[in-house]
C-alpha positions as CSV (number, residue, x, y, z in Angstrom):
1,M,-1.3,5.2,-16.5
2,A,-4.1,3.0,-15.1
3,K,-3.9,2.3,-11.4
4,A,-3.4,-1.1,-10.0
5,P,-6.7,-2.5,-8.6
6,L,-5.4,-2.5,-5.0
7,T,-4.1,1.0,-5.3
8,L,-7.4,2.1,-6.8
9,L,-9.3,0.6,-3.9
10,L,-7.0,2.3,-1.3
11,D,-7.3,5.7,-3.0
12,F,-11.0,5.4,-3.2
13,D,-11.3,4.5,0.4
14,D,-9.1,7.5,1.4
15,Q,-11.2,9.9,-0.7
16,V,-14.4,8.6,0.9
17,R,-12.9,9.2,4.4
18,R,-11.9,12.7,3.4
19,D,-15.4,13.4,2.1
20,R,-16.9,12.7,5.5
21,A,-15.9,16.2,6.6
22,Q,-17.8,17.8,3.6
23,P,-21.4,18.8,3.6
24,A,-23.8,16.4,1.9
25,T,-25.1,19.1,-0.5
26,F,-21.5,19.9,-1.7
27,L,-20.8,16.2,-2.4
28,H,-24.1,15.8,-4.2
29,R,-23.5,18.8,-6.4
30,R,-19.9,17.8,-7.2
31,D,-20.6,14.2,-8.0
32,R,-23.7,14.9,-10.0
33,R,-21.6,17.3,-12.2
34,F,-19.1,14.5,-12.6
35,A,-21.8,12.1,-13.8
36,L,-23.1,14.7,-16.3
37,A,-19.6,15.4,-17.6
38,C,-19.1,11.6,-18.1
39,E,-22.4,11.3,-19.9
40,A,-21.5,14.2,-22.2
41,D,-18.0,12.7,-23.0
42,K,-19.5,9.2,-23.3
43,Q,-17.3,7.8,-20.5
44,N,-18.0,5.2,-17.9
45,P,-18.3,7.1,-14.5
46,D,-16.3,4.5,-12.6
47,A,-14.1,5.0,-9.5
48,E,-10.9,5.6,-11.4
49,H,-12.4,8.4,-13.6
50,W,-14.0,9.9,-10.4
51,L,-10.6,10.0,-8.6
52,D,-9.0,11.6,-11.7
53,Y,-11.8,14.2,-11.8
54,L,-11.2,15.1,-8.2
55,A,-7.5,15.3,-8.8
56,R,-8.1,17.8,-11.6
57,L,-10.3,19.8,-9.4
58,S,-7.7,20.1,-6.8
59,H,-4.8,20.5,-9.3
60,S,-3.0,17.6,-7.7
61,R,-1.0,15.0,-9.6
62,G,-1.5,11.2,-9.2
63,R,1.2,8.7,-8.6
64,E,3.4,8.3,-11.6
65,V,4.0,4.6,-10.7
66,P,0.7,3.2,-9.4
67,D,2.1,-0.1,-8.3
68,R,4.6,1.6,-5.9
69,D,1.9,2.7,-3.5
70,P,3.7,3.6,-0.2
71,R,0.9,2.0,1.8
72,L,1.9,-1.3,0.3
73,K,5.5,-0.9,1.3
74,P,5.3,-3.2,4.3
75,W,3.8,-6.0,2.2
76,R,6.6,-5.6,-0.4
77,R,9.1,-5.8,2.4
78,I,7.4,-8.9,3.8
79,A,7.5,-10.5,0.4
80,L,11.2,-9.8,0.2
81,V,11.7,-11.4,3.6
82,F,9.8,-14.5,2.5
83,A,11.9,-14.7,-0.7
84,G,15.2,-14.3,1.2
85,L,14.2,-17.0,3.7
86,G,13.1,-19.3,0.8
87,A,16.4,-19.0,-1.0
88,M,18.4,-19.8,2.2
89,L,16.2,-22.6,3.3
90,G,16.0,-24.1,-0.2
91,M,19.8,-24.5,-0.4
92,L,20.0,-25.8,3.2
93,A,17.2,-28.3,2.7
94,M,18.8,-29.7,-0.5
95,L,22.2,-29.9,1.2
96,G,20.6,-31.8,4.0
97,L,18.7,-34.2,1.8
98,L,21.7,-35.0,-0.4
99,Y,24.2,-35.3,2.4
100,Y,26.5,-38.2,1.4
101,D,29.5,-39.5,3.3
102,G,30.0,-42.6,1.2
103,S,29.0,-45.0,3.9
104,Q,25.4,-45.3,2.8
105,Q,23.2,-44.3,-0.2
106,I,20.9,-41.2,-0.2
107,N,17.4,-42.4,0.5
108,V,15.0,-41.5,-2.3
109,T,12.1,-42.3,0.0
110,V,13.0,-39.4,2.3
111,I,13.3,-37.0,-0.7
112,L,9.8,-38.1,-2.0
113,A,8.3,-37.6,1.5
114,F,9.9,-34.1,1.7
115,I,8.6,-33.2,-1.8
116,F,5.0,-34.2,-1.1
117,L,5.2,-32.4,2.3
118,Q,6.1,-29.2,0.4
119,L,3.2,-29.8,-1.9
120,L,0.8,-30.2,1.0
121,L,2.1,-26.9,2.5
122,A,1.4,-25.1,-0.9
123,I,-2.1,-26.5,-1.0
124,F,-2.7,-25.4,2.6
125,T,-1.5,-21.9,1.9
126,T,-3.9,-21.6,-1.0
127,A,-6.8,-23.0,1.1
128,Q,-6.3,-20.4,3.9
129,S,-6.3,-17.7,1.2
130,F,-9.7,-18.8,-0.2
131,L,-11.2,-19.6,3.2
132,G,-10.0,-16.4,4.8
133,W,-7.9,-18.0,7.5
134,R,-5.2,-16.0,9.1
135,P,-2.5,-18.4,10.3
136,W,0.2,-15.8,9.3
137,S,-1.4,-12.9,11.3
138,G,1.1,-13.2,14.2
139,L,4.1,-13.4,11.9
140,V,2.8,-10.6,9.8
141,K,2.3,-8.3,12.8
142,T,5.8,-9.1,14.0
143,L,7.3,-8.4,10.6
144,Q,5.4,-5.1,10.4
145,R,6.8,-4.0,13.8
146,R,10.3,-5.0,12.9
147,L,10.0,-3.2,9.5
148,G,8.8,0.0,11.2
149,Q,5.3,-0.1,10.0
150,G,2.5,-0.7,12.5
151,P,-1.2,-1.0,11.7
152,A,-2.1,2.1,13.7
153,D,-0.3,4.5,11.3
154,E,-1.0,2.6,8.1
155,S,-3.3,4.4,5.7
156,G,-6.1,2.1,4.5
157,S,-5.3,-0.4,7.3
158,T,-8.9,-1.6,7.5
159,I,-8.9,-2.5,3.8
160,L,-5.5,-4.2,4.0
161,E,-6.6,-6.2,7.1
162,Q,-9.5,-7.6,5.1
163,L,-7.0,-8.6,2.3
164,Q,-4.4,-10.0,4.7
165,P,-5.1,-13.7,3.8
166,Q,-4.5,-13.1,0.2
167,L,-1.5,-10.8,0.7
168,A,0.1,-13.3,3.1
169,A,-0.6,-16.2,0.7
170,R,1.0,-14.3,-2.2
171,A,4.1,-13.6,-0.1
172,A,4.2,-17.3,1.1
173,H,3.9,-18.7,-2.4
174,L,6.7,-16.3,-3.6
175,G,8.9,-17.6,-0.8
176,G,8.0,-21.2,-1.7
177,L,8.8,-20.6,-5.4
178,V,12.2,-19.2,-4.5
179,F,12.7,-22.2,-2.1
180,G,12.0,-24.6,-5.0
181,L,14.2,-22.8,-7.5
182,F,17.2,-22.5,-5.2
183,G,16.8,-26.2,-4.1
184,L,16.8,-27.3,-7.7
185,V,19.9,-25.3,-8.6
186,T,21.6,-26.7,-5.5
187,L,20.7,-30.3,-6.6
188,L,22.1,-29.8,-10.1
189,F,25.3,-28.3,-8.7
190,L,25.8,-31.2,-6.4
191,I,25.2,-33.7,-9.2
192,V,28.0,-32.0,-11.2
193,V,30.6,-31.7,-8.4
194,Q,29.9,-34.9,-6.5
195,D,29.4,-38.6,-7.2
196,L,26.0,-39.1,-5.5
197,A,24.7,-42.6,-4.8
198,F,20.9,-42.9,-4.5
199,G,18.9,-45.8,-3.2
200,W,15.7,-46.5,-1.4
201,S,14.8,-48.1,1.9
202,T,11.8,-48.3,4.2
203,T,10.9,-50.1,7.4
204,L,7.8,-51.4,5.8
205,D,7.8,-54.8,4.1
206,T,7.7,-53.4,0.6
207,A,8.7,-55.4,-2.5
208,P,10.7,-53.7,-5.3
209,G,7.8,-54.2,-7.6
210,S,5.5,-52.2,-5.3
211,F,8.0,-49.4,-4.9
212,H,8.5,-49.3,-8.7
213,S,4.8,-48.9,-9.2
214,L,4.9,-46.0,-6.8
215,V,7.8,-44.2,-8.5
216,A,6.3,-44.9,-11.9
217,A,3.0,-43.2,-10.8
218,V,5.1,-40.3,-9.5
219,A,6.9,-40.0,-12.8
220,S,3.8,-40.3,-15.0
221,P,3.7,-36.6,-15.8
222,W,7.0,-36.7,-17.7
223,Q,7.4,-40.3,-18.7
224,Q,6.7,-39.4,-22.4
225,L,8.8,-36.2,-22.3
226,W,11.9,-37.8,-20.6
227,P,11.8,-41.6,-20.4
228,A,15.3,-41.7,-18.8
229,A,13.8,-39.9,-15.7
230,V,11.5,-42.9,-15.0
231,P,13.4,-45.5,-12.9
232,S,13.4,-49.0,-14.4
233,P,12.4,-52.1,-12.4
234,E,16.1,-53.2,-12.5
235,L,17.2,-49.9,-11.0
236,V,14.7,-50.1,-8.3
237,S,15.6,-53.7,-7.5
238,E,19.4,-53.1,-7.5
239,S,19.3,-49.9,-5.5
240,R,17.4,-51.1,-2.4
241,F,19.6,-51.1,0.7
242,Y,19.2,-52.2,4.3
243,R,20.7,-50.5,7.3
244,L,22.5,-53.7,8.5
245,D,23.2,-55.2,5.1
246,E,26.8,-54.3,4.3
247,S,26.6,-56.4,1.1
248,A,24.5,-53.7,-0.5
249,A,27.6,-51.7,-1.3
250,T,28.6,-54.4,-3.9
251,L,25.4,-54.3,-5.9
252,A,26.0,-52.4,-9.2
253,P,27.2,-49.1,-7.6
254,T,27.7,-47.5,-11.0
255,R,23.9,-47.4,-11.5
256,W,23.0,-45.7,-8.2
257,G,23.5,-42.3,-9.7
258,D,20.8,-43.0,-12.4
259,W,18.2,-41.8,-9.9
260,W,19.1,-38.1,-10.3
261,P,16.9,-37.4,-13.3
262,F,13.9,-38.8,-11.4
263,V,14.8,-36.7,-8.3
264,A,15.3,-33.5,-10.3
265,M,12.0,-33.9,-12.2
266,S,10.1,-34.8,-9.0
267,W,11.4,-31.6,-7.4
268,L,10.5,-29.5,-10.5
269,V,7.1,-31.0,-11.1
270,Y,5.8,-31.2,-7.5
271,I,7.4,-28.2,-5.9
272,V,8.4,-25.5,-8.5
273,F,5.5,-25.9,-11.0
274,P,2.7,-26.0,-8.3
275,R,4.2,-22.9,-6.7
276,V,4.1,-21.0,-10.0
277,L,0.5,-22.0,-10.7
278,L,-0.7,-21.4,-7.1
279,L,1.1,-18.0,-7.1
280,L,-0.7,-17.0,-10.2
281,L,-4.0,-18.3,-8.8
282,T,-3.5,-16.3,-5.6
283,V,-2.7,-13.1,-7.5
284,S,-5.9,-13.6,-9.5
285,H,-7.9,-14.3,-6.3
286,L,-6.4,-11.1,-4.8
287,R,-7.6,-9.0,-7.8
288,L,-11.0,-10.6,-7.6
289,R,-11.3,-9.8,-3.9
290,V,-10.2,-6.2,-4.5
291,R,-12.8,-5.7,-7.2
292,R,-15.5,-7.2,-4.9
293,L,-14.5,-4.9,-2.1
294,L,-14.6,-1.9,-4.4
295,A,-18.0,-2.8,-5.8
296,S,-19.5,-3.3,-2.3
297,H,-17.8,-0.4,-0.7
298,P,-20.3,1.8,1.2
299,G,-18.8,4.9,-0.3
300,R,-19.3,3.4,-3.8
301,I,-23.0,2.9,-3.1
302,A,-23.4,6.5,-1.9
303,L,-21.4,7.8,-4.8
304,Q,-23.7,5.9,-7.2
305,Y,-26.7,7.4,-5.6
306,R,-25.3,11.0,-5.8
307,M,-24.4,10.6,-9.5
308,E,-27.8,9.2,-10.5
309,T,-29.9,11.6,-8.4
310,P,-30.4,15.2,-9.6
311,A,-29.1,17.8,-7.2
312,L,-32.0,20.0,-6.0
313,E,-31.4,23.5,-4.8
314,T,-33.8,25.1,-2.3
315,G,-34.2,28.6,-1.0
316,T,-34.0,32.0,-2.7
317,G,-30.3,32.2,-3.1
318,P,-28.5,31.5,-6.4
319,A,-28.3,27.8,-7.3
320,D,-25.1,27.9,-9.4
321,S,-22.0,27.5,-7.4
322,A,-20.1,29.7,-9.8
323,D,-22.1,32.7,-8.4
324,Q,-20.7,34.5,-5.4
325,P,-22.4,33.4,-2.2
326,D,-23.1,35.6,0.7
327,L,-19.8,36.4,2.3
328,S,-21.1,38.5,5.2
329,T,-19.1,37.7,8.3
330,G,-17.6,39.6,11.2
331,L,-14.1,39.1,9.8
332,A,-12.1,40.4,6.8
333,V,-9.1,39.4,4.8
334,A,-6.0,40.7,6.5
335,E,-2.5,41.6,5.5
336,V,0.1,38.8,5.4
337,P,2.2,39.3,8.6
338,S,6.0,39.0,8.6
339,S,7.0,35.4,9.3
340,R,9.9,33.0,8.7
341,V,7.8,29.8,9.0
342,L,5.6,28.5,6.2
343,V,3.5,25.3,6.5
344,R,2.1,23.9,3.3
345,W,-1.1,22.2,4.1
346,A,-2.2,19.0,2.2
347,G,0.2,19.5,-0.7
348,A,-0.5,23.2,-1.4
349,T,2.1,24.7,-3.7
350,V,3.4,28.2,-3.2
351,P,4.9,29.6,-6.5
352,D,6.5,32.7,-5.0
353,E,7.5,31.2,-1.6
354,A,10.4,33.7,-1.0
355,D,8.0,36.6,-1.2
356,L,6.0,35.4,1.8
357,L,8.9,34.5,4.1
358,D,11.1,37.0,6.0
359,G,14.8,36.4,6.3
360,K,17.2,33.7,5.1
361,N,16.9,31.6,8.3
362,S,13.4,30.4,7.4
363,L,11.5,27.1,7.6
364,T,9.2,25.5,5.1
365,V,7.4,22.2,6.1
366,N,4.6,20.1,4.8
367,A,1.6,18.9,6.9
368,G,-1.7,17.2,6.4
369,G,-2.6,15.3,3.3
370,A,-0.4,12.2,3.0
371,N,1.4,12.9,6.3
372,S,0.8,10.5,9.1
373,L,-0.2,11.8,12.6
374,Q,3.3,11.1,13.8
375,E,4.8,13.2,11.0
376,D,2.4,16.1,11.7
377,Q,3.5,15.9,15.4
378,R,7.1,16.2,14.3
379,V,6.2,19.2,12.2
380,L,4.6,20.9,15.2
381,E,7.7,20.3,17.3
382,E,10.0,21.6,14.5
383,V,8.0,24.8,14.1
384,R,8.0,25.4,17.8
385,G,11.8,25.8,17.7
386,Y,11.4,28.7,15.3
387,L,8.8,30.6,17.4
388,D,11.1,32.6,19.7
389,G,11.2,36.2,20.8
390,D,9.0,38.5,18.8
391,R,8.9,36.2,15.7
392,R,5.8,34.2,16.5
393,N,3.8,34.3,13.3
394,V,3.2,31.1,11.3
395,L,1.9,31.1,7.7
396,L,-0.2,28.2,6.7
397,A,-0.7,28.0,2.9
398,T,-3.8,26.1,1.7
399,R,-5.7,25.7,-1.6
400,S,-8.5,28.2,-1.7
401,W,-10.9,26.0,-3.6
402,E,-10.7,23.2,-1.0
403,P,-13.0,23.8,2.0
404,P,-11.6,23.5,5.5
405,T,-11.6,20.0,6.8
406,G,-11.9,18.4,10.2
407,E,-8.3,17.3,9.8
408,L,-7.2,20.9,9.6
409,S,-9.2,21.8,12.7
410,D,-7.5,19.0,14.7
411,F,-4.1,20.2,13.4
412,L,-4.8,23.8,14.5
413,E,-5.9,22.7,18.0
414,E,-2.8,20.6,18.4
415,A,-0.7,23.6,17.2
416,R,-2.3,25.8,19.8
417,E,-1.4,23.4,22.5
418,C,2.2,22.9,21.2
419,W,3.1,26.5,20.2
420,P,3.3,29.6,22.5
421,N,-0.1,31.1,23.5
422,D,0.6,34.4,21.8
423,S,1.6,33.0,18.4
424,L,-0.5,34.0,15.4
425,I,-1.5,31.5,12.7
426,A,-2.1,33.2,9.4
427,I,-4.0,31.0,6.8
428,V,-3.1,32.1,3.3
429,P,-5.6,30.5,0.8
430,L,-4.0,30.4,-2.6
431,H,-5.7,30.2,-6.0
432,N,-3.0,30.0,-8.6
433,S,-0.3,32.4,-7.5
434,L,0.3,35.2,-5.0
435,A,-0.5,37.8,-7.7
436,E,-4.0,36.4,-8.3
437,P,-6.6,36.6,-5.5
438,P,-9.0,33.8,-4.9
439,P,-12.7,34.4,-5.7
440,D,-14.7,35.9,-2.9
441,H,-16.9,32.9,-2.6
442,Q,-13.8,30.8,-1.8
443,L,-12.5,33.3,0.7
444,G,-15.8,33.3,2.4
445,Q,-15.6,29.8,3.5
446,W,-12.2,30.4,5.1
447,L,-13.5,33.6,6.8
448,R,-16.4,31.7,8.3
449,F,-14.0,29.0,9.4
450,A,-11.8,31.5,11.3
451,E,-14.9,33.2,12.7
452,R,-16.0,29.9,14.3
453,R,-12.6,29.5,16.1
454,P,-11.7,32.9,17.7
455,D,-9.7,31.1,20.5
456,L,-7.2,29.8,18.0
457,R,-6.0,33.3,16.9
458,L,-6.5,32.6,13.2
459,R,-6.2,35.2,10.4
460,I,-7.2,34.8,6.8
461,C,-4.6,36.7,4.8
462,H,-3.7,37.4,1.2
463,P,-1.1,39.8,-0.1
464,F,-3.3,40.9,-3.0
465,R,-6.0,43.5,-3.1
466,S,-9.4,41.9,-2.3
467,L,-12.9,42.4,-1.1
468,N,-13.5,42.3,2.6
469,A,-16.2,40.3,4.2
470,S,-18.8,43.1,3.9
471,G,-18.2,43.6,0.2
472,I,-16.3,46.9,0.7
473,D,-13.2,47.4,-1.4
474,G,-10.0,47.4,0.6
475,A,-6.4,46.3,0.5
476,R,-4.1,44.8,3.2
477,F,-6.4,45.5,6.0
478,A,-6.3,43.9,9.4
479,V,-9.1,42.3,11.4
480,S,-10.7,44.9,13.5
481,G,-10.9,44.2,17.2
482,G,-8.3,41.4,16.9
483,P,-5.0,41.0,18.7
484,E,-1.9,42.6,17.5
485,I,0.0,41.0,14.6
486,Y,3.7,40.3,15.5
487,S,6.2,41.3,12.9
């Protein structure tokens, strides 16, 4: 299923941020291979195909429903709030405009003024969207705080902040459309259940002929479609009332209700229809802005360069990444220690999870990847509750083909500060299953990662027979010179 443009932009921006932790040579080789694969398959190497290619490399699944991106959840809630307010205010506004106690007619002049005020608000909302104004920023921030989603922990917040005028205008037009629809339904309901008497009055010295010209101009869009909804000169002349003129109640009262078709059509044509058209225009403008941001994204420019430029390998080592690189380090792959805590990093799957954990009272949690910083902190606190007595080993399952990232380094440093000092963190790079060891060139990058961080008490472990760092065949061996593994 094709991704929505906004979801595609957010996913692309997230991937570019993750790529900042990777070496430039690795990115160049990876993206150049993608471009060559697209050329062989006669595909357009666009951003969506690139993200699908990276998802296949990492064996991760995309979102089954692209339009339900969790990062857009606050804006969906804001739209629902605007729609709910629009429904309530639409009914209340119409009840107020049509309030009738029998002592005086309902003033059509007030209704027309209110209708055109709503039209001006709709035009202003569209103008702020196109000009990039942010009159809704204070309200949006308040709603985000009330809905439990602040800008600090929102993925892709910079992109969404740039699109705030368009997103806010879309929510406002949706609320305005619901306002108009509920107001129209309330009007039709009151016409059925009450005997409404309309008239017109103004402080200005306006003759009935001038007012008829005004209402005829207002009714020009539907005068051919529904002639009965165009007030006649006689109706205008007979329905004028004055505040102090009690004789107005004797002037053809049976005709005062003939104004309702004009009022209903004015509400429909100048409130409901403009909101529908402006909502569609705002959605189109939002899509256009998203496409422009994606086309001008700095990561898109760098990606285009890497795809178009051949990847040059220097030195005497092998150029093909499928060949085993030099794995010589001071560490070796160790035996998986006994533990009852398993942390799955960045969505890593563990097919035989029960074979790794010891005991029934075990804990399996997810960290990294789509987790926020607050969620990772809660994971650290939860794991700390399981590290008691002599059971202070933590297994951290990762994908072997994904190189260690700066995000993982930060997580391990925070874990060392949160967990007991003598706890052991055993990283288990997984290829496909526990019965299949990762290739040695993939294990090498994890061994070098652990070697650079001796103070974090890291171990690179795997339960299957593998090559040690020096290329000597061995099985389930521990790191020489390292601290004791608790079991």
